[in-house]
Backbone as CSV, one residue per row, in Angstrom:
resi,resn,N_x,N_y,N_z,CA_x,CA_y,CA_z,C_x,C_y,C_z
1,MET,-5.118,19.841,16.020,-4.088,19.867,15.017,-4.437,18.960,14.025
2,ALA,-4.785,19.460,12.701,-5.151,18.556,11.662,-3.915,17.949,10.975
3,ILE,-3.915,16.570,10.608,-2.846,15.942,10.108,-3.073,15.373,8.663
4,ILE,-2.211,15.480,7.842,-2.213,14.779,6.530,-0.982,13.911,6.438
5,THR,-1.113,12.656,6.205,0.061,11.818,5.948,0.236,11.617,4.390
6,LEU,1.472,11.416,3.983,1.750,11.163,2.578,2.499,9.840,2.420
7,LEU,2.083,9.024,1.295,2.605,7.851,1.110,2.636,7.790,-0.488
8,THR,3.755,7.676,-1.091,3.919,7.768,-2.536,5.047,6.856,-3.019
9,ASP,5.046,6.750,-4.378,6.182,6.044,-4.986,7.163,6.887,-5.572
10,PHE,7.227,8.244,-5.336,7.797,9.302,-5.865,9.455,9.243,-5.699
11,GLY,9.980,8.590,-4.685,11.345,8.865,-4.183,11.690,10.069,-3.796
12,TYR,13.009,10.360,-3.634,13.337,11.670,-3.160,14.318,12.351,-4.043
13,SER,14.554,11.787,-5.290,15.575,12.426,-6.175,14.983,13.551,-6.921
14,ASP,13.625,13.762,-6.952,13.103,14.866,-7.703,12.296,15.685,-6.873
15,HIS,11.621,16.740,-7.402,10.812,17.689,-6.591,9.516,17.289,-6.231
16,TYR,9.005,16.112,-6.579,7.597,15.643,-6.567,7.008,15.775,-5.083
17,VAL,7.806,15.254,-4.104,7.303,15.242,-2.705,7.036,16.607,-2.224
18,ALA,8.061,17.515,-2.547,7.913,18.898,-2.103,6.843,19.519,-2.726
19,ALA,6.531,19.347,-4.078,5.486,19.972,-4.788,4.200,19.708,-4.129
20,VAL,3.925,18.369,-3.641,2.656,17.957,-3.059,2.528,18.824,-1.618
21,LYS,3.676,18.752,-0.870,3.582,19.580,0.266,3.412,21.036,0.062
22,ALA,3.867,21.518,-0.950,3.718,22.998,-1.280,2.255,23.324,-1.623
23,LYS,1.618,22.352,-2.266,0.256,22.508,-2.689,-0.669,22.564,-1.469
24,ILE,-0.475,21.569,-0.599,-1.143,21.434,0.555,-1.079,22.707,1.575
25,LEU,0.225,23.179,1.734,0.326,24.319,2.593,-0.048,25.581,1.921
26,SER,-0.129,25.653,0.695,-0.669,26.803,-0.059,-2.147,27.037,0.289
27,ILE,-2.769,25.934,0.501,-4.201,26.007,0.777,-4.483,26.209,2.303
28,ASN,-3.680,25.638,3.112,-3.780,25.819,4.606,-2.406,25.633,5.217
29,PRO,-1.733,26.779,5.455,-0.332,26.610,5.933,-0.172,26.010,7.417
30,SER,-1.374,26.031,8.086,-1.405,25.450,9.490,-1.423,23.850,9.513
31,LEU,-1.672,23.202,8.399,-1.751,21.800,8.497,-0.389,21.070,8.756
32,THR,-0.557,20.044,9.516,0.803,19.259,9.753,0.910,18.045,8.834
33,ILE,1.945,17.872,8.189,2.195,16.901,7.146,3.203,15.935,7.653
34,VAL,2.821,14.625,7.676,3.728,13.482,8.086,3.999,12.564,6.938
35,ASP,5.175,12.173,6.854,5.665,11.372,5.633,5.485,9.964,6.206
36,ILE,4.831,9.108,5.520,4.857,7.651,5.957,6.040,7.020,5.083
37,SER,6.021,7.054,3.847,7.149,6.602,2.895,6.960,7.237,1.494
38,HIS,8.195,7.439,0.865,8.222,7.712,-0.574,9.072,6.786,-1.267
39,GLN,9.387,5.729,-0.651,10.348,4.771,-1.295,9.666,3.518,-1.725
40,VAL,8.398,3.533,-1.932,7.651,2.407,-2.429,7.997,2.208,-3.889
41,ASP,8.344,0.879,-4.312,8.490,0.653,-5.777,7.407,1.202,-6.465
42,ILE,7.694,1.693,-7.790,6.649,2.216,-8.548,5.518,1.218,-8.758
43,GLY,4.210,1.648,-8.279,3.028,0.855,-8.532,2.871,-0.304,-7.618
44,ASP,3.629,-0.490,-6.502,3.683,-1.643,-5.698,2.489,-1.512,-4.687
45,LEU,1.359,-1.807,-5.024,0.142,-1.668,-4.073,0.221,-2.632,-2.909
46,ALA,0.787,-3.807,-2.999,0.953,-4.680,-1.939,1.631,-4.079,-0.725
47,HIS,2.913,-3.398,-1.245,3.739,-2.793,-0.197,3.014,-1.568,0.423
48,THR,2.386,-0.875,-0.473,1.557,0.305,0.003,0.499,-0.161,0.976
49,ALA,-0.185,-1.208,0.755,-1.176,-1.642,1.657,-0.663,-1.982,2.970
50,HIS,0.490,-2.799,2.926,1.258,-3.171,4.194,1.679,-2.067,4.989
51,LEU,2.173,-0.934,4.427,2.643,0.413,5.132,1.284,0.930,5.855
52,LEU,0.272,1.104,4.982,-1.082,1.746,5.511,-1.641,0.945,6.660
53,THR,-1.747,-0.278,6.435,-2.438,-1.132,7.588,-1.477,-1.109,8.704
54,SER,-0.211,-1.127,8.565,0.701,-1.040,9.778,0.633,0.216,10.632
55,VAL,0.258,1.293,10.038,0.409,2.591,10.771,-0.609,3.508,10.760
56,TYR,-1.746,3.338,9.933,-2.658,4.482,9.868,-3.458,4.559,11.230
57,GLN,-3.765,3.478,11.682,-4.705,3.553,12.914,-3.917,4.104,14.159
58,LYS,-2.572,4.184,13.950,-1.893,4.782,15.073,-2.068,6.380,15.057
59,PHE,-2.430,6.927,13.975,-2.707,8.392,13.929,-4.044,8.652,14.602
60,PRO,-4.346,9.914,14.958,-5.666,10.182,15.527,-6.775,10.001,14.545
61,LYS,-7.912,9.774,15.032,-9.072,9.568,14.103,-9.383,10.804,13.497
62,GLY,-9.739,10.690,12.240,-9.938,11.872,11.407,-8.811,12.405,10.656
63,THR,-7.703,11.690,10.730,-6.546,11.972,9.955,-6.668,11.675,8.436
64,SER,-6.212,12.575,7.632,-6.352,12.403,6.157,-5.074,11.765,5.612
65,HIS,-5.174,10.699,4.769,-3.993,10.020,4.283,-4.058,10.062,2.684
66,LEU,-3.037,10.884,2.229,-3.007,11.026,0.804,-2.014,9.972,0.292
67,ILE,-2.491,9.116,-0.659,-1.789,8.085,-1.200,-1.622,8.200,-2.780
68,SER,-0.285,8.347,-3.339,-0.263,8.357,-4.722,0.787,7.314,-5.154
69,VAL,0.265,6.119,-5.418,1.198,4.933,-5.787,0.453,4.299,-6.937
70,GLY,1.163,4.207,-7.965,0.544,3.545,-9.289,-0.463,4.468,-10.000
71,THR,-0.449,5.740,-9.673,-1.229,6.674,-10.331,-0.742,7.060,-11.786
72,THR,-1.492,6.767,-12.744,-1.076,6.937,-14.071,-1.496,8.276,-14.841
73,GLY,-2.601,8.846,-14.416,-3.074,10.046,-15.104,-3.848,9.793,-16.352
74,ARG,-4.313,8.440,-16.608,-4.989,8.142,-17.805,-6.394,8.943,-17.705
75,PRO,-6.944,9.335,-18.915,-8.147,10.068,-18.757,-9.268,9.347,-18.156
76,ASP,-9.289,8.001,-18.139,-10.516,7.163,-17.589,-10.158,6.822,-16.166
77,GLU,-9.061,7.296,-15.582,-8.638,6.949,-14.251,-9.513,7.832,-13.229
78,LYS,-10.085,7.238,-12.218,-10.850,7.963,-11.182,-10.080,8.039,-10.013
79,HIS,-10.316,9.157,-9.279,-9.644,9.456,-8.037,-10.733,9.666,-6.980
80,LEU,-10.405,9.270,-5.695,-11.544,9.270,-4.789,-11.089,9.685,-3.362
81,ALA,-12.029,10.157,-2.522,-11.799,10.369,-1.141,-12.828,9.351,-0.393
82,LEU,-12.140,8.762,0.502,-12.820,7.606,1.144,-12.888,7.729,2.711
83,LYS,-13.947,7.572,3.214,-14.161,7.671,4.728,-14.273,6.307,5.186
84,LEU,-13.222,5.771,5.985,-13.160,4.338,6.411,-12.507,4.215,7.705
85,ASN,-13.137,3.602,8.663,-12.676,3.297,9.978,-12.316,4.558,10.649
86,GLU,-13.078,5.563,10.469,-12.883,6.957,11.054,-11.660,7.591,10.670
87,HIS,-11.147,7.294,9.456,-10.050,7.930,8.869,-10.396,8.403,7.415
88,TYR,-9.664,9.271,6.842,-10.032,9.692,5.396,-8.701,9.242,4.606
89,PHE,-9.012,8.712,3.402,-8.056,8.270,2.434,-8.377,8.982,1.120
90,ILE,-7.232,9.434,0.599,-7.410,10.194,-0.684,-6.433,9.548,-1.704
91,GLY,-6.951,9.201,-2.758,-6.048,8.350,-3.754,-6.700,8.022,-4.998
92,THR,-6.188,7.117,-5.750,-6.653,6.669,-7.025,-7.385,5.426,-6.832
93,ASP,-8.529,5.281,-7.597,-9.428,4.238,-7.483,-8.810,2.939,-8.256
94,ASN,-7.739,2.395,-7.633,-7.076,1.375,-8.375,-7.180,0.032,-7.546
95,GLY,-8.014,-0.144,-6.694,-8.112,-1.403,-5.972,-7.364,-1.389,-4.573
96,LEU,-6.522,-0.414,-4.211,-5.690,-0.455,-3.004,-6.631,-0.520,-1.888
97,PHE,-7.702,0.176,-1.803,-8.324,0.256,-0.497,-9.110,-1.045,-0.122
98,GLY,-9.254,-1.967,-0.974,-9.750,-3.224,-0.579,-8.670,-3.940,0.157
99,LEU,-7.487,-3.637,0.079,-6.322,-4.329,0.698,-6.128,-3.891,2.128
100,ILE,-6.721,-2.759,2.504,-6.446,-2.285,3.886,-7.537,-2.567,4.848
101,SER,-8.735,-2.986,4.337,-9.755,-3.224,5.224,-10.863,-4.087,4.436
102,ASP,-11.630,-5.001,5.204,-12.551,-5.752,4.671,-13.965,-4.903,4.685
103,ASN,-13.941,-3.884,5.456,-15.107,-2.988,5.583,-15.284,-2.144,4.357
104,ASP,-16.545,-1.720,4.083,-16.787,-0.770,2.969,-16.858,0.529,3.558
105,GLY,-16.136,1.520,2.882,-16.168,2.900,3.230,-17.129,3.585,2.404
106,MET,-17.267,4.863,2.820,-17.954,5.831,2.021,-17.070,6.657,1.114
107,ALA,-17.495,6.634,-0.259,-16.479,7.222,-1.176,-17.128,8.238,-1.903
108,VAL,-16.354,9.386,-2.304,-16.852,10.443,-3.342,-15.863,10.557,-4.322
109,ASP,-16.307,10.749,-5.600,-15.489,11.004,-6.786,-14.891,12.267,-6.887
110,ILE,-13.662,12.514,-6.445,-12.928,13.827,-6.587,-12.452,14.240,-7.825
111,SER,-12.356,13.270,-8.900,-11.871,13.568,-10.205,-13.002,14.307,-11.020
112,SER,-14.247,14.166,-10.622,-15.343,14.807,-11.446,-15.217,16.318,-11.391
113,LYS,-14.715,16.900,-10.378,-14.549,18.300,-10.490,-13.197,18.828,-10.927
114,ASN,-12.417,17.913,-11.473,-11.042,18.258,-12.025,-11.050,17.590,-13.397
115,SER,-11.786,18.314,-14.442,-11.858,17.663,-15.728,-10.631,18.022,-16.613
116,ALA,-9.881,18.914,-16.239,-8.759,19.519,-16.969,-7.684,18.335,-17.008
117,ASN,-6.957,18.430,-18.131,-5.756,17.513,-18.315,-4.768,17.740,-17.320
118,ASN,-4.473,16.778,-16.517,-3.413,16.925,-15.491,-2.427,16.029,-15.636
119,THR,-1.107,16.402,-15.573,0.014,15.575,-15.706,0.487,15.144,-14.231
120,PHE,0.143,15.870,-13.274,0.603,15.635,-11.813,-0.705,15.566,-11.007
121,ILE,-1.185,14.385,-11.047,-2.542,14.097,-10.302,-2.337,14.529,-8.832
122,ALA,-1.253,14.246,-8.157,-1.121,14.368,-6.784,-1.122,15.797,-6.299
123,THR,-0.598,16.706,-7.084,-0.803,18.167,-6.763,-2.122,18.848,-7.254
124,GLU,-2.678,18.307,-8.321,-3.825,18.985,-8.890,-5.108,18.473,-8.394
125,ILE,-5.134,17.248,-7.943,-6.379,16.561,-7.529,-6.325,16.002,-6.144
126,LEU,-5.396,15.217,-5.790,-5.299,14.628,-4.499,-4.904,15.652,-3.350
127,ALA,-3.934,16.418,-3.578,-3.556,17.365,-2.382,-4.651,18.412,-2.082
128,PRO,-5.385,18.944,-3.034,-6.476,19.949,-2.709,-7.384,19.203,-1.999
129,ALA,-7.814,17.899,-2.306,-8.898,17.308,-1.609,-8.502,16.917,-0.172
130,ALA,-7.182,16.443,0.029,-6.658,16.249,1.191,-6.601,17.478,2.208
131,ALA,-6.319,18.541,1.685,-6.258,19.796,2.438,-7.632,20.295,2.699
132,LYS,-8.487,20.181,1.954,-9.877,20.657,2.069,-10.574,19.775,3.342
133,ILE,-10.320,18.408,3.172,-10.918,17.576,4.317,-10.218,17.946,5.669
134,ALA,-8.953,18.121,5.604,-8.127,18.280,6.844,-8.513,19.644,7.350
135,SER,-8.979,20.516,6.547,-9.343,21.916,6.992,-10.801,22.032,7.467
136,GLY,-11.521,20.957,7.254,-12.886,20.948,7.882,-13.979,20.954,6.878
137,ALA,-13.680,20.957,5.463,-14.616,20.866,4.468,-15.637,19.616,4.692
138,THR,-16.875,19.930,4.195,-17.883,18.789,4.225,-17.535,17.723,3.308
139,PHE,-17.496,16.548,3.734,-17.025,15.415,2.828,-17.632,15.342,1.457
140,HIS,-18.940,15.481,1.533,-19.707,15.304,0.233,-19.638,16.499,-0.657
141,ASP,-18.931,17.651,-0.183,-18.730,18.832,-0.990,-17.503,18.482,-1.979
142,LEU,-16.787,17.431,-1.717,-15.632,17.121,-2.636,-15.995,16.574,-3.965
143,GLY,-17.123,15.932,-4.110,-17.620,15.347,-5.346,-18.915,14.607,-5.025
144,PRO,-19.304,13.974,-6.119,-20.628,13.124,-5.928,-20.111,11.747,-5.401
145,ALA,-21.111,11.145,-4.696,-20.934,9.865,-4.022,-20.762,8.872,-5.087
146,MET,-19.910,7.814,-4.813,-19.637,6.698,-5.609,-20.426,5.522,-5.025
147,ALA,-21.089,4.771,-5.957,-21.863,3.702,-5.506,-20.861,2.590,-5.109
148,ASP,-19.711,2.466,-5.651,-18.870,1.486,-5.356,-17.393,1.975,-5.768
149,TYR,-16.304,1.248,-5.343,-15.051,1.564,-5.790,-14.260,0.238,-5.868
150,LYS,-13.179,0.205,-6.635,-12.431,-0.949,-6.859,-11.769,-1.547,-5.511
151,LYS,-11.900,-2.860,-5.460,-11.274,-3.443,-4.260,-10.482,-4.668,-4.704
152,MET,-9.286,-4.757,-4.497,-8.545,-5.976,-4.543,-8.671,-6.779,-3.401
153,LEU,-8.601,-8.048,-3.535,-8.787,-9.025,-2.450,-7.571,-9.379,-1.797
154,LYS,-7.424,-9.230,-0.515,-6.105,-9.453,0.121,-6.103,-11.048,0.488
155,ARG,-4.923,-11.539,0.639,-4.757,-12.761,1.042,-5.206,-13.022,2.594
156,HIS,-6.134,-13.976,2.662,-6.551,-14.206,4.121,-5.907,-15.602,4.517
157,LEU,-5.577,-15.547,5.889,-4.942,-16.874,6.375,-6.101,-17.813,6.519
158,LYS,-5.629,-19.124,6.442,-6.645,-20.301,6.670,-6.245,-20.795,8.127
159,ALA,-7.393,-21.017,8.872,-7.265,-21.501,10.279,-8.223,-22.558,10.565
160,THR,-7.727,-23.641,11.183,-8.515,-24.720,11.615,-8.080,-25.053,12.994
161,LYS,-8.555,-25.942,13.629,-8.135,-26.356,15.014,-6.768,-26.914,15.043
162,LYS,-6.260,-27.480,13.907,-4.993,-28.023,13.925,-3.869,-27.311,13.014
163,LEU,-4.401,-26.093,12.314,-3.469,-25.517,11.353,-3.828,-24.027,11.185
164,ILE,-2.707,-23.259,11.051,-2.840,-21.935,10.586,-2.027,-21.775,9.360
165,ALA,-2.512,-21.502,8.180,-1.768,-21.330,6.999,-1.670,-19.899,6.540
166,GLY,-0.492,-19.396,6.455,-0.435,-17.894,6.148,0.629,-17.788,5.042
167,HIS,1.032,-16.487,4.727,1.982,-16.240,3.705,2.934,-15.023,4.176
168,VAL,4.060,-14.878,3.554,4.922,-13.623,3.824,4.195,-12.633,2.994
169,ILE,3.781,-11.673,3.551,3.315,-10.365,2.728,4.221,-9.261,2.567
170,ARG,5.364,-9.266,3.208,6.470,-8.262,3.060,7.795,-8.773,3.528
171,VAL,8.842,-8.514,2.744,10.159,-8.640,3.166,10.699,-7.145,3.539
172,ASP,11.038,-6.874,4.745,11.228,-5.593,5.153,12.683,-5.177,4.761
173,HIS,13.030,-3.868,5.227,14.436,-3.332,4.921,15.484,-4.172,5.559
174,TYR,15.043,-4.779,6.677,16.249,-5.602,7.323,16.341,-7.136,6.776
175,GLY,15.371,-7.431,5.808,15.192,-8.791,5.347,14.437,-9.688,6.153
176,ASN,13.692,-9.022,7.245,12.711,-9.885,7.989,11.509,-10.176,7.230
177,LEU,10.925,-11.273,7.531,9.763,-11.710,6.810,8.491,-11.376,7.632
178,ILE,7.530,-10.580,7.131,6.373,-10.165,7.710,5.245,-11.109,7.165
179,THR,4.475,-11.736,8.014,3.353,-12.563,7.569,1.985,-11.968,7.714
180,ASN,0.984,-12.645,7.351,-0.413,-12.237,7.551,-1.053,-12.997,8.670
181,ILE,-0.131,-13.628,9.619,-0.683,-14.542,10.650,-0.851,-13.476,11.911
182,ASP,-2.004,-13.311,12.323,-2.382,-12.521,13.443,-2.224,-13.099,14.729
183,LYS,-1.783,-12.444,15.819,-1.581,-12.980,17.144,-2.909,-13.588,17.732
184,GLU,-4.158,-12.889,17.486,-5.407,-13.285,18.142,-5.664,-14.716,17.840
185,PRO,-5.792,-15.151,16.449,-6.109,-16.511,16.249,-5.049,-17.578,16.739
186,PHE,-3.792,-17.069,16.701,-2.773,-17.952,17.257,-2.993,-18.170,18.742
187,ASP,-3.186,-17.124,19.546,-3.480,-17.321,20.920,-4.575,-18.259,21.281
188,ILE,-5.700,-18.168,20.421,-6.885,-19.008,20.803,-6.501,-20.445,20.310
189,LEU,-5.945,-20.693,19.232,-5.567,-22.063,18.763,-4.532,-22.770,19.409
190,SER,-3.639,-21.978,20.006,-2.447,-22.557,20.735,-2.690,-22.861,22.164
191,LYS,-3.758,-22.447,22.619,-3.894,-22.720,24.110,-3.848,-24.170,24.463
192,ASP,-2.960,-24.414,25.431,-2.765,-25.831,25.944,-2.261,-26.779,24.910
193,LYS,-1.657,-26.307,23.815,-1.102,-27.101,22.781,0.341,-26.756,22.459
194,SER,1.055,-27.710,21.897,2.404,-27.387,21.422,2.162,-27.108,19.903
195,PHE,3.118,-26.525,19.362,3.014,-26.154,17.878,4.365,-26.188,17.178
196,THR,4.363,-26.303,15.839,5.554,-26.169,14.998,5.303,-25.197,13.994
197,ILE,6.125,-24.178,13.826,5.996,-23.122,12.825,6.979,-23.620,11.740
198,SER,6.473,-23.680,10.579,7.241,-24.139,9.337,7.335,-22.994,8.289
199,PHE,8.578,-22.759,7.900,8.843,-21.711,6.937,10.069,-22.201,6.054
200,GLY,9.803,-22.428,4.763,10.841,-23.018,3.920,11.192,-24.457,4.443
201,ARG,12.537,-24.631,4.622,13.046,-25.793,5.013,13.214,-25.889,6.559
202,TYR,12.670,-24.697,7.304,13.038,-24.484,8.556,11.925,-24.668,9.523
203,HIS,12.117,-24.879,10.922,11.038,-25.093,11.813,11.307,-24.322,13.155
204,ALA,10.264,-23.973,13.822,10.409,-23.346,15.156,9.355,-23.890,15.998
205,ARG,9.600,-23.992,17.275,8.615,-24.522,18.241,8.384,-23.544,19.369
206,ARG,8.842,-22.278,19.134,8.455,-21.322,20.245,8.460,-19.956,19.664
207,ILE,7.748,-19.213,20.301,7.607,-17.659,19.943,8.581,-16.876,20.880
208,ASN,9.428,-16.026,20.196,10.463,-15.287,21.166,9.648,-14.020,21.492
209,ASP,10.141,-13.463,22.545,9.574,-12.224,23.124,10.271,-10.989,22.506
210,PHE,11.507,-11.208,21.987,12.090,-9.994,21.357,13.229,-10.435,20.446
211,TYR,13.707,-9.749,19.499,14.691,-10.069,18.436,15.973,-10.680,19.081
212,SER,16.541,-10.002,20.156,17.782,-10.356,20.586,17.749,-11.592,21.520
213,GLN,16.643,-12.168,21.637,16.585,-13.419,22.581,17.226,-14.561,21.959
214,VAL,17.782,-14.577,20.667,18.512,-15.537,20.091,19.967,-15.122,19.890
215,GLU,20.816,-15.991,19.611,22.098,-15.601,19.342,22.428,-15.052,17.865
216,PRO,23.293,-14.188,17.817,23.534,-13.570,16.297,23.720,-14.826,15.363
217,GLY,22.950,-14.628,14.226,22.983,-15.704,13.201,21.763,-16.691,13.268
218,ASP,21.187,-16.744,14.515,20.081,-17.720,14.629,18.695,-17.010,14.253
219,TYR,17.790,-17.780,13.870,16.467,-17.108,13.579,15.542,-16.967,14.752
220,PHE,14.725,-15.982,14.638,13.684,-15.817,15.680,12.348,-15.757,15.101
221,VAL,11.300,-15.928,15.905,9.954,-15.819,15.476,9.208,-14.917,16.557
222,VAL,8.710,-13.932,16.229,8.004,-12.914,17.135,6.709,-12.521,16.610
223,PHE,5.877,-12.088,17.520,4.675,-11.295,17.038,5.137,-9.855,17.242
224,ASN,5.113,-9.046,16.250,5.718,-7.746,16.240,4.747,-6.666,16.623
225,SER,5.167,-5.484,16.633,4.222,-4.279,17.241,3.012,-4.149,16.532
226,SER,2.858,-4.734,15.269,1.667,-4.644,14.491,0.768,-5.864,14.870
227,GLY,1.221,-6.777,15.714,0.585,-8.003,16.019,0.396,-9.064,15.005
228,VAL,1.508,-9.053,14.062,1.445,-10.173,13.137,2.900,-10.862,13.412
229,LEU,2.822,-12.136,12.875,3.991,-13.038,13.151,5.099,-12.490,12.049
230,GLU,6.335,-12.396,12.700,7.493,-11.988,11.897,8.684,-12.990,12.190
231,ILE,9.414,-13.248,11.042,10.446,-14.210,11.121,11.727,-13.509,10.742
232,GLY,12.770,-13.591,11.504,14.037,-12.994,11.030,15.260,-13.688,11.528
233,ILE,16.376,-13.118,11.158,17.621,-13.649,11.699,18.308,-12.530,12.544
234,TYR,18.664,-12.748,13.652,19.283,-11.762,14.604,20.609,-11.323,13.992
235,GLN,20.760,-10.103,13.513,22.032,-9.520,12.936,22.230,-10.058,11.741
236,GLY,21.151,-10.529,10.957,21.305,-11.067,9.603,20.068,-10.849,8.682
237,ASN,20.107,-11.180,7.448,19.020,-10.943,6.486,18.238,-12.383,6.309
238,ALA,17.111,-12.519,6.833,16.423,-13.753,6.890,16.016,-14.130,5.378
239,ALA,15.633,-13.183,4.566,15.128,-13.474,3.320,16.302,-14.167,2.391
240,GLN,17.456,-13.537,2.641,18.574,-14.004,1.832,19.096,-15.330,2.488
241,LEU,19.234,-15.469,3.722,19.771,-16.772,4.399,18.967,-17.771,4.464
242,LEU,17.614,-17.555,4.595,16.703,-18.672,4.512,16.151,-18.996,3.280
243,GLY,16.449,-18.131,2.192,15.924,-18.387,0.847,14.336,-18.319,0.841
244,ILE,13.780,-17.359,1.600,12.329,-17.210,1.576,11.984,-15.705,1.181
245,GLU,10.915,-15.735,0.360,10.607,-14.479,-0.264,9.152,-14.144,-0.194
246,PHE,8.822,-12.972,-0.736,7.205,-12.509,-0.744,6.484,-13.703,-1.195
247,ASP,5.283,-13.860,-0.515,4.211,-14.806,-0.820,4.656,-16.349,-0.535
248,SER,5.816,-16.505,0.135,6.152,-17.821,0.548,5.249,-18.203,1.748
249,PRO,4.960,-19.708,1.724,3.963,-20.039,2.792,4.662,-20.155,4.027
250,VAL,3.773,-19.842,5.129,4.231,-20.078,6.494,3.178,-20.932,7.284
251,MET,3.477,-22.004,7.830,2.434,-22.827,8.435,2.725,-22.974,9.923
252,ILE,1.607,-23.059,10.723,1.697,-23.443,12.142,0.716,-24.644,12.391
253,ASN,1.270,-25.689,12.768,0.638,-26.890,13.088,0.540,-27.073,14.504
254,PHE,-0.709,-27.448,15.076,-1.005,-27.553,16.532,-1.111,-29.015,16.710
255,GLU,-0.619,-29.497,17.856,-0.622,-30.731,18.420,-1.268,-30.731,19.817
256,GLU,-2.207,-31.689,20.206,-2.843,-31.753,21.609,-1.718,-32.272,22.615
């Protein structure tokens, strides 16, 4: 079963999502299409990267991921297919793919075979390429190899024996604060040590196992299903009630 995921900033009030699906299915009606999200704010590459990194590796290897966020349709704008971490990504060369992995992928320029003026890039360029890859086309038949592609640099956490310094990289639908602090370095550095987690004017000295381990209105700190540190308020909105927002610092200090 070949799968194509869709991630766009189209919203649902217009026909755009349906048009992309129609284009894919007109090429191969046996393909399975899975929506990741179409509610990304227009051009919000940080949110797009968070969504992709949170979920793409949960799909089978070889899945094709079509991303149309911040696509402008300018004549000088390039579009690519990227083979990365045993998955395929089809989208605009706008720096997004540097945010989802530090690894370099193999890229081909899919816009080179689509020189006509297109007002809807997702249906005219991205969808055909995704459908062809998912249908078994040879990767390099989609276009010429690209020596390089744009890569935005993602925020990396700072870690020493006494400190992990990270940031809030996403405030989710519930107002929970998703950070870029991974569980693996925390487990290594916290061994046989006490610690204090600082966020805004608040501090925590334990990691909860699940959200409801605290009383309603209290804040919790967990490592979520994606393996990153998450801060929230049980039955409340942490971003609003704690006054913490995107890019706010989160520190973990270790004591012997």
